[in-house]
N, C-alpha and C positions, 0 to 999 in steps of 0.2 A: 711325468716330470717336465713335460714341455711347458715353457713359458712364453707368453705372448710377446712379439717383437715390439719394441718401443720406438716410436717415430720422433726423431729430433724436432725440436721447435722450430727450426730453420728451414728444413726442406724434408724431403721423403727419405733420406738415409736413415736407416734402423739400427738399433743396438741388438745384437744377437744375444740370446740368453747366456749366462756365463757357462752353463753346462752344455752349451753347443760347441766347445771348443776342444780341439786336442793340442797337444804340446811337441815340437821337435826341439833338438838342441845339440850342441857340439862340446858340452862339459865346460863352457864359458859362458854361454848364454843360451836363451830359448826363443822361440818364436811360437805364438798362439795362432792356430789356424781353425777358423770356423767351418761349420757345415755348409755355408754359403762359398768356401773356397777363398776367403779373405784372411790374411795374416794382419790381424788388427792389433797386435802387441809384439814388439821386438825392441830390446836394448842393446846398443853395440858400443863398445867391445865386450862388455860383461853384463851380468845380471843387473847391477845397481847404476849401470850407465844412464845416461838420458836416452829416452825412446827416439827411435826413428819412424816407429809405426805405432800410434797410440790412439787409433780410433776407438779402442775400448773404452777410452776415458772421454772422447770427444769426437763424434763421428764426423764433424765438420772440419776440426782443426787439427786432429790427432795423426792423421796420414794413415794409409792402408795400401796393401798390395793383394789386390783381388783377381782372381781367376774364376770366372762362372759362366754357366750357359746364358746366351743373350736372348732370353724370352721374355714377353710381357707377363705381367703379374697373373694373368688368367690362364698360363700354361700350367697343366698339372705336371708336377715333377716331386719325385721322391729324392731325398738327399740321406746319404748313409755315410759313415766313417768307420774305419778299422785300422788296427796297426797290423803290418805285415808281422806274422807270428814271431814272437819272441824277441821283436825289436822296437825301437822308436821311430820306425819309418812310417809314416802316416798316408794313408789311402782315403781320399774323398770321393764318393761315387754320386753321379747325378744319373737318375733314371727317368726317362720318358718314354712315350710311345715310340718315338721316332728314332730313339737311339740312347745308348748307355755310354756315358763318359766317365773318366777317372782323372784325378791330380794325385799324383804321388809326391809327396814333401818330405825332403829331409835336409839336415846338416851335416856333411862330412866332418867327421871328429877331427878337431884342431890338433894338429901334431906339435909337440914339443919342439920348440926353435923357430917356429913360423912368426911371421909378423905379429905384432900384438894386436894390430886392428883389423887383420885380415880374417874375415869371416865369410861363409858360403851359405847362401840358401838356394837348394836346387829343386825346380819344380817341372816335372814332366806332365803334359796333358795329351791324352789319348783317348780315342773312341774304340770301345770293344764291340759295339754293335750298331748299325745304322749310321746317321749324320747327326752332328749336333754343332749348333754356332756357339762360339764362345766370344767372351769380351775380358780382356786384361786391362786392369788398371793399376798402375803403380805411382803412388803420390807420397813420397816421404815427406815427413816434418820433423826436421832435425831438432834436437834438444827440447823435447816436449812441445814441439810446435813454436818455440821461442825463436829460433834462428832463421833467416832467410837463407835462400840456396839460388844457385844458378842450374840451369839445364841445358845440356848440349846432346843433340841427337846426331847419331852416326850411322854408317851404313849396317852396322850389325847391333845397334842397341842405343843406350843412352847413358849419360853420366850425370850425377847430380853432386854439386860442390857446395859445402858449407864452410865455414870458417875452421871448424875442428874435425870433420868426417867428410869423407866423400864416399858414394855408392855407385856403382857401375852395373848396369842391367844389360846382360847380354840376352839376345832373343833370336830364335829362328824365324819369328814374324816380324815383318815390317813395323815399326812404331811410328806413331804420330804424336804431336804436343797435345797435351790436355790443357784445358784453361785454369786449373788449380797448381799449376807449376809441375805437374808430372807428366806422364805419358800414358798411351792407351793403344790397344790393337783390337780389331775385330776379326775374326777368321772362323772358317767352318772346316771341321775334320770328318772324315769319312772312317769307315771300319779299318782298324789297325794303323791309322795315321797318327802320328805324333808331333808335338811341338815341344820345345824347351825353352825354359827362362832360368837364368842364373844369375842370382844377385851377389855382387862382392863389395865387401868393405874394404877401405884402406884410408890412411890418413894423407898419403900425398895426392897430387891432382894429376897424375899421369896414368889413370886407369884407361885401358883400352879394350872395350868389351869385345870379346869373341866368343861366338856362339859356340855351344859344346855339341860335339857329334855324337850320334848313337853310341858309337864305340866307348867314347869318353864317359858317357852318362853310365853306361852298363858298368864300366870299371869302378866308378865313384859309388854306385849303387851297390855293387857286389862287396866292395870294401867296408862300406858303412854296415851292411846287413851282417857280414862275417864279424864285425867288431860287437855288435849288440849281442849276437847269438852266442859268441864264445864268452862274452862277459856273463851273460845270464846262465850258461852252462854250470858256472861254479855254485849256483843255488842249490843248497842242501835240503831245502822244504819240498816235502813230497807228500803233503797232507790232504785233508779234504778240500782245501780251498787254494789249491795249487795255482791256479790261473790268477785270482785276484791278489795273492801275495806276491807272485812274480811281476805282475804289472806295477804293484806298488814299489817292488824294488827296482824297476826300470825308471819309475818316476823319482824316486830318490837320487837314482845315479844321473838324471837329467839336472835335478837341482843342486848338484855338486860341482863347486868350482875347482876344477882340475889342478891349478898351480898350487892351491894351498890345502885342498881337502875339505874346506868348509862346506856346509850345506845350508843353503838360503832356506828361510822359513816358508816362502812362496815366491813363485815367478813374478808376481805383480805387485802394484801398490794401488791403494785408494779404492780397491772394489768393495762396495759397502756391505757391512753386516745388517744394516737396516736401509732399505730404500728410502731416500730422502733424509737420512740421519746423517749425523756427525761421526759414526763410528767407521771411519775411512783411514787405514794406516798403511804405511810402507813396511812390506814384509820382506824386502830384498836383502836381508841382513841374517846373519847367524847369531841365534840366541843360545846361551848356556842352557837355558832350561830344556832345550830339545836334546841336550848332550846324552843323558842317560839312555833316552829311547833310542837314539841314533846309534850308539855303541852297542847297545844290546840287539837292536834289530839287525845290524850288520853282522854280528858275530854269530847269532843264532841261524843266519841265513848262509854263512859261509863266505862272506865278503871280507876276508881278512885284510886286505890291502887297503880297501876303502876305510875300515875301521882304524887302522893303523894311521892313515892319512889324516883322518879326523882327529885322532888322538894327539898327532903332531901339531894341529892347529890349537887344540887345547892347552897343550904343553907350553905353547910359544905365549899364549895369553897369561898363564901362570907365571912367567918368567918377566911380566912387564906390569907388575902390581902398581896401583896407586901409591902415593906417598903414605897414605894412611893403611896400606896393606890390604886393601879391599879389591873388589873385581866389579865391572860394571854389567849389567844384563845382557847386554848384546854388543856386537862389534860388526865391522864391515867384513866381507869375506876375505879380505887380505890383512885382517887385524886391526884396521883402523879404529881409533876411538871417537872420533867426531861424526855423529850422525845429525847434525844440526837439522831440525824440522822446519820446513817453510811450506806455505801453500801456492799453489798454482792457479792463481784466480781466473786466468785467460781460458782455463778448461772448465766446461761444464759438469764434468764427472760422468760416470756410467749412469745412464738413464736419468740424468740431471741431479745426481746425488753428490753434490759438492760438500765439503771442500775436497779438492786433489792435494794430497801430501806427498811431499819427498823428504826423506830424512824421517827420524823418529825420536821424539823428544823424550821417550821412556828411558833412553840410554842413561839419563841422568839420575834416574830413581834408585832408591835404595830398595833392592828386593831380597830379603835374606834367604829366600827359598833356593836361589841360585847356588848357594855353597853346598847344599845337600844334593843337588842334581850333578854339580861338578863331581863331588867325591864318589857318588854313586856311579857315574860312568867310569871314573878312575879305577874303583874297586872291581867293576865288570871287566874292564880292559886288562887289569893286573892278573887276573884269572888266565887270560890269553897270553900275556906277554908281561914280564916284570917291567914295573916302571924305573925311571932312573933316581938315583940318590938326589940329584938337583932339583928334580921335580917334587921329590918328598920334601926336601928342605923348605921349597916354597909352600907347600900344602900346609907345612906345620905354621908358617907364618900366617897364612890366611885363617887358620884355626885360631890362633892367637887372637886375631882380630874378631872373629866370630863369637869366640868365648866372652870377650868384652862387650858385644852388642847384641847377642840374641834376644834379650829382653826388651829391645826397642820396637816401637812401631814401624811399618813400612807401606810400601804400596802394593806388595803381594804379587801373587801369580798372574793376577788378571790386570796388573798395571793400572790401577784406578788412578784418575786424576781429580778426584774429589777430597783428598786428605789421607793421611796415614792412619792406620789402624794396627792392633794387635791381632793380626790374621793367624788363625790356627794352622793352616797350611805351611806358613813361613816357620811356624816353630816346629812342626813335625820335620820339615826337610833340615832345619838346623840339628834337630836330633840325628836324622840320617847321615849328616856330614860327620858328626863325632862316631857314630856308630861304625860307618864304614872305614874311617880312618883307624879305629881301633882293630878292626878286622884285618886291614891291610898290614899294620904294624905286627901283629901276632903272627900272621902267615908268613910274612918275610923276615921277622926278626929284626925290623928297622927300629932305629931309636926313636922314641916317643915318650910323652909324659902321660901314660897309658891311665894311671891312677887319677890324674887331673881330668883327663877327657872322660873317663867314667863317671866322675863326679857330676861334670856338666851335663853329660848325656842323661843321667838319671834325674837331674833337676829339671831338664827340659820335658822329660817324659811325665814327670809328676805335675808339671805345671800344665801341660796340655789336658791330662786327665781331670784335673781339678778345675781349670778355668775354661778349657774349650768344649766341656760337656755341658749340656743344659738337661737337666732332669725333668723339667717340666714337659718339654717336647720330646725327650728321649731320643737326643740325637747330638752328634757333634755339630758345633756352629760354625759360621764363617770367621767371626772375630771374637774376642773376648767381650762380654757384657751384652751380646746380641743373642737373638733367638733364630736368627736367618740362617737358613741351609746353604750348603755350597758344594757344588758336585766335585770340587777338588777333595773333598773327604774321601773319595773313592780311591785316591792314592794311598790312602793309610794301608790298605791292604796290599797294594802293588809294591809299595816300599817296605812292607813287613813290618810297619809301625805296630800295627795290631794284627791278630789273627784274623782270618775271614770268618770264622765262626763266633768270635766273640759276641756276646749279646749286645754290647754297645754298637759294634759295627753293624750287626744285622739290623737293629733298630734304625741306625742311620741310613743304611741301604733302603730300608722300606719307606722312610721319610723322603728320601731323594725320588723314589719311583712315584710316591703319591704327589708331591709338590713341585718337582723340576722336570717330570717326564711326561711326554706326549707321544703314547704308543711306544716306539723304540728310541725316541729321539729325547736326548737330555739338554736342558738348558744349564747354563754355568751357575746363575743364581738369578732371582727376582729382583729387578733393579728397585722396586718400590719398597722392598723390605731389606735388602742387603746394604752393605756400606756403600756410601755415595760413590760412584764411578765417575762423577764429573760430566756425565753425558746424559743419563736419565732414560733415555729411549729404550725401547724393547729391541731385541735382536732374534735372529734365528737360533735354532738348537745348534750347540757346539758338538761338532762331530766327534772329535777325540774323546769327549766326556761319555757320549753314547758307546763307544768301543770300551772305554774303562768300566762302564756299568756291566756289559756282556763278560768281559774278564773277570770282574769281582765277583760276580754270581757264579761263575764257573768255579773259582777258587773255593767259594763258600759251600760248593756242593750242589747248588740250584741249578743242575744242568739243562732241564728243560726250559726254564727261563731264560738263561744264558744264552742258549742256541737260537732261540726264537728271537731275541733282541738282535744277535749277530746277523742272522739270515735276513731280518727286515733291514737291517743297516746296509746290507751289500747290494740291496735292491735300489739304493739310493745313490749309488755312484752314477756318473753319467754313462753314456753309451760305449764309452772305451775304458771304463773302471777308473776314472779319475774322480777325486773329490776336492770341493772347495773347502774352506774353513767351516761353513755353517749350512743349514738346511732351512728353508724358509717354510712357511705354513702349508703350501701347496706342492712340496717337494723340490722347489726350484734351489739352485745353488747360490750361496751368498758369500761375500769375502773373497779374500784373495785366493788365487787360484793358479796351478794346482798346489795344496798346500801339504808340506812335509810332515807336520805333526800329526794330522789325520791318517796319512798313510803309514807313519811309524806305529800309531796306536793299532791300526788295523793288523800290522804283521804281528804285533806282540799278542793280540788277542786272538788270531787264528791260530797262532803257534800254541799258546797255551789252552785254547779250547780242545785242540786236538789231544793234548796230553791228558786233559781231565777226561774226555770221552774215551780214551784209551787206558786210563786208570793209572797213568804214570805221573800225573801232576802231584807234587808234594805240596801240600798247603802249608 
């Protein structure tokens, strides 16, 4: 799965493969740490804030915080990464004939009531055998590299000031100025020797870096380790794929914005789905589409507090409907509605894959499937805890709007930018919305126009079966009037729109396997045959679809096929068990990283595959 490092056009700096990164965080933001010891992505003070380290999107202008052995390129060196078991504390190891060194990276969990802009990245460097020379380079690039900054060195570190944010770097090693506006240090450590670097953020300009002592470091380390291990101890999954499921749970927690409970779709923006193509999007927001998978995964694993917090975020969105009574597909992590999309033309993009985008214009789209995903998530949550009457009142308002608009074309689940269509998946999820609402009303005895909803539900169902099915190809299609196949049809089984053994569904699965599947990897659709997405270029296989295929096969009773697809997919995570959005033709990671949707789909698939293999899965 290794991918050749790509050299920038301007100098010998290199882009690390996407899969060569691990992630650390403090429940407000994250930092991506490469196998080379470089933090190449970090936004402060929260996920969707401007980057302070962004070499992931431009190795020359983006900024980095790198600690690595100071060898020439001919020196033989192995690089390994691992997480401290059951935590999000990352250990990067460098192995040479002369010595073995380790960098331990973590972000102390941000405590409620602490200053909004105050975050810490703690980095310990040590040698466990022999001797190693190291080089540290810290070159921040504030506001995606658009803002200038001043640099001030002191006895114990350095301070970087920009108009909106300040960073203080405390070091136990003397620092010197670097020509790029940063600082650097060269030092050699011998067996059991250690060096500490602490990066602190603040809004004011009075940061005074103070090196951390070994006792202070051990205390912060122990507190962070205890936090993650206590949190993970709630996990109720004890099945065959415990390690992968637990790592996915830890990823989801890292992608959760603690103040609101929202889960970002991914930690990054503009990592390409096609190298050199235009499929570069900002995923640092929260999609309603992920809602049902999120609630379901959190509840089956036993993370009730996180499920309740995310449900609170969803509830708030239902209380701020548009004037016409509708929702938008995505929001900021604190519920903001404006995700205005712009391009950063001064950045060259990952491996020269421009454009670099911030914001996401798809928030203005009409995506009818989101109502089904929203109602499905609320239906799942309602089995855990009763929803409020006020929320129910707003849901009825939403369903009134959907009842009047479900027949209209939209941009659909894949957020096409080539024009609206009558997408089959949007119709299916509209049916899900009414079906789940009826179930909630009957279960709780809540006031509802059940007869009216039943009529609409039946109309949608018949509409899909008549217009979404192509007799010639013997499959459900992507949109009415086409014969293109789409992997979203797999969700017909997962949402219980069709039975898994229904002949129409089985024929559709077989066509997806034949036309959209490469080994265990599933493409969303074929751009040359499907609805115009406004982009045209091919992309990697979409990892959530691959997990959907495995779960659908399992629910169909095709267990041997299902387990092989799952086991193969599990080999395509990176060395830490993390997934980007897509997988390229040689197994490389593509798209934003790490992606919540993939890890949510993995959890659901592993959980239900276990049940199928144990004979307890109800079809």
